[in-house]
C-alpha positions in Angstrom: 7.4 -13.6 -4.4 6.0 -11.6 -7.2 2.2 -11.5 -8.0 0.5 -9.8 -10.9 -3.1 -8.7 -11.3 -4.3 -8.0 -14.9 -6.5 -5.0 -14.9 -10.0 -5.5 -16.5 -13.5 -4.1 -16.0 -14.0 -6.2 -12.9 -10.7 -5.2 -11.2 -12.2 -2.5 -9.0 -13.9 -4.2 -6.1 -16.3 -3.4 -3.4 -14.5 -2.6 -0.1 -16.2 -3.6 3.1 -15.4 -0.6 5.3 -14.1 -1.3 8.8 -16.0 1.6 10.3 -13.9 2.1 13.5 -11.0 3.2 11.3 -10.3 6.5 9.4 -8.7 6.2 6.0 -6.6 9.0 4.4 -5.1 9.1 0.9 -2.1 11.4 0.5 0.6 11.9 -2.0 2.5 14.5 0.0 2.3 14.3 3.8 2.0 17.0 6.3 4.8 17.2 8.9 2.5 15.5 11.5 1.6 12.7 9.1 5.3 12.2 8.2 6.3 12.1 11.9 3.7 9.4 12.5 4.7 7.5 9.4 8.4 7.4 10.3 7.5 5.9 13.8 5.2 3.2 12.4 7.7 2.5 9.6 10.3 1.8 12.2 8.0 -0.9 13.7 7.6 -2.4 10.2 11.4 -2.4 9.6 11.8 -4.7 12.6 8.9 -7.0 11.9 9.3 -7.5 8.2 12.2 -9.8 7.6 13.2 -8.6 4.1 14.6 -5.1 3.7 11.8 -2.5 3.1 12.1 0.8 1.3 12.8 3.2 4.1 11.2 6.6 3.5 12.5 9.7 5.2 10.4 12.6 6.7 12.1 15.0 4.2 11.0 12.8 1.3 7.5 12.3 2.6 6.8 16.0 2.9 8.6 17.0 -0.3 6.7 18.1 -3.3 9.6 18.6 -5.7 9.0 18.4 -9.4 11.2 15.4 -9.6 9.0 13.4 -7.2 6.9 10.7 -8.8 3.4 12.0 -9.0 1.9 8.5 -8.8 3.3 7.9 -5.3 0.2 7.3 -3.2 -0.1 6.5 0.5 -3.1 5.2 2.4 -2.9 6.0 6.1 -5.2 4.2 8.5 -6.0 5.7 11.9 -7.8 4.5 15.0 -8.7 7.0 17.6 -6.3 9.5 16.1 -3.3 7.1 16.0 -1.7 5.8 12.8 -2.0 2.0 13.0 -1.5 0.9 9.4 -0.4 2.0 6.0 0.1 1.0 2.5 1.6 2.7 -0.5 1.9 2.4 -4.2 3.8 3.9 -7.1 4.0 3.5 -10.9 6.6 0.9 -11.7 9.7 2.8 -12.9 10.5 0.1 -15.5 6.9 -0.1 -17.0 4.5 2.8 -16.8 1.5 0.5 -17.3 2.2 -1.2 -14.0 1.1 0.0 -10.5 3.5 -1.4 -7.9 1.9 -1.9 -4.4 4.9 -1.4 -2.3 4.5 -2.0 1.4 1.4 -2.8 3.4 1.9 -2.8 7.2 -0.6 -3.2 10.0 0.5 -2.8 13.6 0.8 -6.1 15.4 -2.1 -5.3 17.9 -4.5 -4.6 15.0 -3.8 -7.7 12.8 -6.5 -10.2 12.1 -9.2 -7.7 11.4 -8.9 -7.7 7.6 -7.1 -4.4 7.4 -4.5 -5.6 4.9 -7.2 -6.7 2.5 -9.0 -3.4 2.9 -5.8 -1.4 2.3 -5.0 -3.4 -0.8 -8.5 -3.0 -2.2 -8.6 0.7 -1.5 -5.1 1.2 -3.0 -6.1 -0.7 -6.2 -9.4 1.2 -6.5 -7.9 4.6 -5.9 -5.0 4.0 -8.3 -7.3 2.8 -11.1 -9.4 5.9 -10.6 -6.5 8.4 -10.5 -4.4 6.6 -13.1 -6.5 4.7 -15.6 -3.5 3.9 -17.8 -2.5 1.1 -15.4 -2.9 -2.3 -17.1 -1.4 -4.4 -14.3 -1.0 -4.3 -10.5 2.2 -5.8 -9.1 2.5 -7.0 -5.5 5.6 -8.5 -3.9 5.7 -10.4 -0.6 8.1 -12.4 1.4 8.4 -16.1 0.5 7.3 -17.1 4.1 4.4 -14.6 4.3 1.6 -17.1 3.6 -1.2 -14.7 4.8 -0.1 -12.0 2.3 0.2 -14.6 -0.5 -3.4 -15.8 0.3 -4.8 -12.3 0.3 -3.2 -11.6 -3.1 -4.4 -14.9 -4.6 -7.9 -14.4 -3.2 -8.0 -11.0 -5.0 -7.1 -12.5 -8.3 -3.3 -12.0 -8.4 -1.3 -14.7 -10.2 2.1 -15.9 -8.9 4.7 -14.8 -11.4 8.4 -15.8 -11.9 
């Protein structure tokens, strides 16, 4: 299901920090970060019913000129372990749209509000780095009612 958030002066929101966690924004990952990401992405691949964009270690650490400079990851750590992530990129079909791709939280850390924090932090960071964005696009599975509720509570509108 596709949801769209129109960007306005009120779009950036306060984020209630969950202080036990460490948050790291990266565009290009270190080898260690990429290794950790590939492991948690494997978990996501099996838990998310729809096919997800599978990123490779080589692609994660690459800084080639052809790489989209708006690709932005938020990695969430607890006690040194990667337990959640989200990432976004400029929509290839419309440069005014930021596309929030995948947000994933390890099963044992769900229910703490991390998905909402990741979404808010990604939106805020993208609007700071790339002020040309006019809309934020989020897509979720038809049966993922929790993700749909998060998007709606943040002002996203269901779109066809």
